[in-house]
N, C-alpha and C positions, 0 to 999 in steps of 0.2 A: 504494500500500500504506500502511496506517495505521501510523505509527511507534510508537503506543502499544501495539500488539499485539506479543506475543513472536514470535520467528521460529518457523516450523513445525518440528516435531520430525522428526528423521530417524534412521534406523537403530536403534541401541541405545536411544536415548531413547524412541522410539515403542514398542519392544518392552517396555521396563520400565513404561511408562505403562499398556499393555494388561494386563500382569501384575498391576499394582497394582489396576486396575479389577476384574479377575477375583477377586482375593483379597478385596476389599471386598464384592463381590457374594456370594461364598461365605459369608463371615462373616455377612452380613445374612440369607441364606437359612437358615443353621443357627440363628441366633437366633430367626427366625420359626418354624422347625420346633419348637424347644424351647418357645417360648411357646404354640404350638398344642397340643403334647402336655400341657403343664401345665393349660391350660384344659380339655382333654378329660378328663384324670384328675380334676380337681376336679368337673366336671359329672357324671362317672360316679359319683364317691363320694357326692355329694349325692343323685343319683338313687337309688342303692342304699340310702342312709340312709332316704329317704322311703318307699321300697318296704318296707323292714324295719319302719318305724313303722306304715305302713298295714296290714301283715300282722298286727302285734301288737295292733291295736285291734279 
């Protein structure tokens, strides 16, 4: 066994590390969802603007 590696996690430490991983993943997923919604809203607004401009000409 390599002495430079930390000992394996057991019991509560393993459970806490899995919980932290899930929280990080959820936070990342929510940030990506918000980012996608903002891009979609911006694209829709620009599309509607150009449609309005085209209709007025």
